[in-house]
Chimera marker file (.cmm) of the C-alpha trace (Angstrom):
<marker_set name="trace">
<marker id="1" x="54.170" y="248.021" z="114.222" r="1" g="1" b="0" radius="0.5"/>
<marker id="2" x="57.803" y="249.007" z="113.662" r="1" g="1" b="0" radius="0.5"/>
<marker id="3" x="58.998" y="245.654" z="115.032" r="1" g="1" b="0" radius="0.5"/>
<marker id="4" x="56.686" y="243.843" z="112.638" r="1" g="1" b="0" radius="0.5"/>
<marker id="5" x="58.125" y="245.734" z="109.663" r="1" g="1" b="0" radius="0.5"/>
<marker id="6" x="61.706" y="245.055" z="110.765" r="1" g="1" b="0" radius="0.5"/>
<marker id="7" x="60.854" y="241.373" z="111.280" r="1" g="1" b="0" radius="0.5"/>
<marker id="8" x="59.363" y="241.191" z="107.787" r="1" g="1" b="0" radius="0.5"/>
<marker id="9" x="62.438" y="242.706" z="106.209" r="1" g="1" b="0" radius="0.5"/>
<marker id="10" x="64.719" y="240.334" z="108.134" r="1" g="1" b="0" radius="0.5"/>
<marker id="11" x="62.610" y="237.360" z="107.067" r="1" g="1" b="0" radius="0.5"/>
<marker id="12" x="62.790" y="238.507" z="103.440" r="1" g="1" b="0" radius="0.5"/>
<marker id="13" x="66.565" y="238.957" z="103.706" r="1" g="1" b="0" radius="0.5"/>
<marker id="14" x="67.011" y="235.485" z="105.183" r="1" g="1" b="0" radius="0.5"/>
<marker id="15" x="64.791" y="233.962" z="102.470" r="1" g="1" b="0" radius="0.5"/>
<marker id="16" x="66.779" y="235.762" z="99.772" r="1" g="1" b="0" radius="0.5"/>
<marker id="17" x="70.063" y="234.514" z="101.253" r="1" g="1" b="0" radius="0.5"/>
<marker id="18" x="68.758" y="230.922" z="101.450" r="1" g="1" b="0" radius="0.5"/>
<marker id="19" x="67.582" y="230.963" z="97.791" r="1" g="1" b="0" radius="0.5"/>
<marker id="20" x="70.884" y="232.493" z="96.637" r="1" g="1" b="0" radius="0.5"/>
<marker id="21" x="72.816" y="229.882" z="98.600" r="1" g="1" b="0" radius="0.5"/>
<marker id="22" x="70.710" y="227.122" z="97.043" r="1" g="1" b="0" radius="0.5"/>
<marker id="23" x="71.262" y="228.614" z="93.579" r="1" g="1" b="0" radius="0.5"/>
<marker id="24" x="75.051" y="228.596" z="93.956" r="1" g="1" b="0" radius="0.5"/>
<marker id="25" x="75.319" y="224.931" z="94.880" r="1" g="1" b="0" radius="0.5"/>
<marker id="26" x="76.853" y="222.725" z="92.243" r="1" g="1" b="0" radius="0.5"/>
<marker id="27" x="74.274" y="221.221" z="89.905" r="1" g="1" b="0" radius="0.5"/>
<marker id="28" x="71.472" y="223.512" z="91.068" r="1" g="1" b="0" radius="0.5"/>
<marker id="29" x="68.694" y="224.352" z="88.627" r="1" g="1" b="0" radius="0.5"/>
<marker id="30" x="67.701" y="227.516" z="90.542" r="1" g="1" b="0" radius="0.5"/>
<marker id="31" x="69.000" y="230.662" z="88.801" r="1" g="1" b="0" radius="0.5"/>
<marker id="32" x="71.120" y="233.032" z="90.901" r="1" g="1" b="0" radius="0.5"/>
<marker id="33" x="70.343" y="236.714" z="91.199" r="1" g="1" b="0" radius="0.5"/>
<marker id="34" x="73.122" y="237.457" z="88.706" r="1" g="1" b="0" radius="0.5"/>
<marker id="35" x="71.528" y="235.078" z="86.155" r="1" g="1" b="0" radius="0.5"/>
<marker id="36" x="68.093" y="236.667" z="86.625" r="1" g="1" b="0" radius="0.5"/>
<marker id="37" x="69.506" y="240.181" z="86.231" r="1" g="1" b="0" radius="0.5"/>
<marker id="38" x="71.419" y="239.171" z="83.103" r="1" g="1" b="0" radius="0.5"/>
<marker id="39" x="68.252" y="237.706" z="81.600" r="1" g="1" b="0" radius="0.5"/>
<marker id="40" x="66.264" y="240.839" z="82.369" r="1" g="1" b="0" radius="0.5"/>
<marker id="41" x="69.011" y="243.129" z="81.015" r="1" g="1" b="0" radius="0.5"/>
<marker id="42" x="68.956" y="241.318" z="77.661" r="1" g="1" b="0" radius="0.5"/>
<marker id="43" x="65.177" y="241.715" z="77.155" r="1" g="1" b="0" radius="0.5"/>
<marker id="44" x="64.384" y="244.061" z="74.291" r="1" g="1" b="0" radius="0.5"/>
<marker id="45" x="61.276" y="244.978" z="72.304" r="1" g="1" b="0" radius="0.5"/>
<marker id="46" x="62.579" y="245.952" z="68.928" r="1" g="1" b="0" radius="0.5"/>
<marker id="47" x="65.400" y="248.476" z="69.475" r="1" g="1" b="0" radius="0.5"/>
<marker id="48" x="64.091" y="249.488" z="72.927" r="1" g="1" b="0" radius="0.5"/>
<marker id="49" x="65.998" y="247.941" z="75.894" r="1" g="1" b="0" radius="0.5"/>
<marker id="50" x="62.872" y="247.350" z="77.996" r="1" g="1" b="0" radius="0.5"/>
<marker id="51" x="64.721" y="245.204" z="80.557" r="1" g="1" b="0" radius="0.5"/>
<marker id="52" x="67.308" y="247.869" z="81.281" r="1" g="1" b="0" radius="0.5"/>
<marker id="53" x="64.652" y="250.562" z="81.565" r="1" g="1" b="0" radius="0.5"/>
<marker id="54" x="62.582" y="248.355" z="83.886" r="1" g="1" b="0" radius="0.5"/>
<marker id="55" x="65.576" y="247.534" z="86.072" r="1" g="1" b="0" radius="0.5"/>
<marker id="56" x="66.531" y="251.202" z="86.281" r="1" g="1" b="0" radius="0.5"/>
<marker id="57" x="62.944" y="252.061" z="87.212" r="1" g="1" b="0" radius="0.5"/>
<marker id="58" x="62.943" y="249.380" z="89.930" r="1" g="1" b="0" radius="0.5"/>
<marker id="59" x="66.130" y="250.727" z="91.504" r="1" g="1" b="0" radius="0.5"/>
<marker id="60" x="64.762" y="254.271" z="91.279" r="1" g="1" b="0" radius="0.5"/>
<marker id="61" x="61.544" y="253.218" z="93.004" r="1" g="1" b="0" radius="0.5"/>
<marker id="62" x="63.482" y="251.345" z="95.673" r="1" g="1" b="0" radius="0.5"/>
<marker id="63" x="65.722" y="254.310" z="96.405" r="1" g="1" b="0" radius="0.5"/>
<marker id="64" x="62.808" y="256.746" z="96.387" r="1" g="1" b="0" radius="0.5"/>
<marker id="65" x="60.813" y="254.728" z="98.911" r="1" g="1" b="0" radius="0.5"/>
<marker id="66" x="63.590" y="253.605" z="101.237" r="1" g="1" b="0" radius="0.5"/>
<marker id="67" x="66.381" y="256.175" z="100.977" r="1" g="1" b="0" radius="0.5"/>
<marker id="68" x="64.678" y="259.537" z="100.358" r="1" g="1" b="0" radius="0.5"/>
<marker id="69" x="63.752" y="261.126" z="103.641" r="1" g="1" b="0" radius="0.5"/>
<link id1="1" id2="2" r="1" g="1" b="0" radius="0.2"/>
<link id1="2" id2="3" r="1" g="1" b="0" radius="0.2"/>
<link id1="3" id2="4" r="1" g="1" b="0" radius="0.2"/>
<link id1="4" id2="5" r="1" g="1" b="0" radius="0.2"/>
<link id1="5" id2="6" r="1" g="1" b="0" radius="0.2"/>
<link id1="6" id2="7" r="1" g="1" b="0" radius="0.2"/>
<link id1="7" id2="8" r="1" g="1" b="0" radius="0.2"/>
<link id1="8" id2="9" r="1" g="1" b="0" radius="0.2"/>
<link id1="9" id2="10" r="1" g="1" b="0" radius="0.2"/>
<link id1="10" id2="11" r="1" g="1" b="0" radius="0.2"/>
<link id1="11" id2="12" r="1" g="1" b="0" radius="0.2"/>
<link id1="12" id2="13" r="1" g="1" b="0" radius="0.2"/>
<link id1="13" id2="14" r="1" g="1" b="0" radius="0.2"/>
<link id1="14" id2="15" r="1" g="1" b="0" radius="0.2"/>
<link id1="15" id2="16" r="1" g="1" b="0" radius="0.2"/>
<link id1="16" id2="17" r="1" g="1" b="0" radius="0.2"/>
<link id1="17" id2="18" r="1" g="1" b="0" radius="0.2"/>
<link id1="18" id2="19" r="1" g="1" b="0" radius="0.2"/>
<link id1="19" id2="20" r="1" g="1" b="0" radius="0.2"/>
<link id1="20" id2="21" r="1" g="1" b="0" radius="0.2"/>
<link id1="21" id2="22" r="1" g="1" b="0" radius="0.2"/>
<link id1="22" id2="23" r="1" g="1" b="0" radius="0.2"/>
<link id1="23" id2="24" r="1" g="1" b="0" radius="0.2"/>
<link id1="24" id2="25" r="1" g="1" b="0" radius="0.2"/>
<link id1="25" id2="26" r="1" g="1" b="0" radius="0.2"/>
<link id1="26" id2="27" r="1" g="1" b="0" radius="0.2"/>
<link id1="27" id2="28" r="1" g="1" b="0" radius="0.2"/>
<link id1="28" id2="29" r="1" g="1" b="0" radius="0.2"/>
<link id1="29" id2="30" r="1" g="1" b="0" radius="0.2"/>
<link id1="30" id2="31" r="1" g="1" b="0" radius="0.2"/>
<link id1="31" id2="32" r="1" g="1" b="0" radius="0.2"/>
<link id1="32" id2="33" r="1" g="1" b="0" radius="0.2"/>
<link id1="33" id2="34" r="1" g="1" b="0" radius="0.2"/>
<link id1="34" id2="35" r="1" g="1" b="0" radius="0.2"/>
<link id1="35" id2="36" r="1" g="1" b="0" radius="0.2"/>
<link id1="36" id2="37" r="1" g="1" b="0" radius="0.2"/>
<link id1="37" id2="38" r="1" g="1" b="0" radius="0.2"/>
<link id1="38" id2="39" r="1" g="1" b="0" radius="0.2"/>
<link id1="39" id2="40" r="1" g="1" b="0" radius="0.2"/>
<link id1="40" id2="41" r="1" g="1" b="0" radius="0.2"/>
<link id1="41" id2="42" r="1" g="1" b="0" radius="0.2"/>
<link id1="42" id2="43" r="1" g="1" b="0" radius="0.2"/>
<link id1="43" id2="44" r="1" g="1" b="0" radius="0.2"/>
<link id1="44" id2="45" r="1" g="1" b="0" radius="0.2"/>
<link id1="45" id2="46" r="1" g="1" b="0" radius="0.2"/>
<link id1="46" id2="47" r="1" g="1" b="0" radius="0.2"/>
<link id1="47" id2="48" r="1" g="1" b="0" radius="0.2"/>
<link id1="48" id2="49" r="1" g="1" b="0" radius="0.2"/>
<link id1="49" id2="50" r="1" g="1" b="0" radius="0.2"/>
<link id1="50" id2="51" r="1" g="1" b="0" radius="0.2"/>
<link id1="51" id2="52" r="1" g="1" b="0" radius="0.2"/>
<link id1="52" id2="53" r="1" g="1" b="0" radius="0.2"/>
<link id1="53" id2="54" r="1" g="1" b="0" radius="0.2"/>
<link id1="54" id2="55" r="1" g="1" b="0" radius="0.2"/>
<link id1="55" id2="56" r="1" g="1" b="0" radius="0.2"/>
<link id1="56" id2="57" r="1" g="1" b="0" radius="0.2"/>
<link id1="57" id2="58" r="1" g="1" b="0" radius="0.2"/>
<link id1="58" id2="59" r="1" g="1" b="0" radius="0.2"/>
<link id1="59" id2="60" r="1" g="1" b="0" radius="0.2"/>
<link id1="60" id2="61" r="1" g="1" b="0" radius="0.2"/>
<link id1="61" id2="62" r="1" g="1" b="0" radius="0.2"/>
<link id1="62" id2="63" r="1" g="1" b="0" radius="0.2"/>
<link id1="63" id2="64" r="1" g="1" b="0" radius="0.2"/>
<link id1="64" id2="65" r="1" g="1" b="0" radius="0.2"/>
<link id1="65" id2="66" r="1" g="1" b="0" radius="0.2"/>
<link id1="66" id2="67" r="1" g="1" b="0" radius="0.2"/>
<link id1="67" id2="68" r="1" g="1" b="0" radius="0.2"/>
<link id1="68" id2="69" r="1" g="1" b="0" radius="0.2"/>
</marker_set>
């Protein structure tokens, strides 16, 4: 079971790297991770920065589940 989880994470990492590589080629229409993060960070509902709060919540969730032991 542990090997399956490690394999899944490695596959996700390789897929992420391939998409990021494709996004950074000249003339690519695929947004890079930096472009996606910038778009999310600009999202607001009225005066509330919903994108920043959501991104902060995502990083908190990620750290809580993978780093807190």
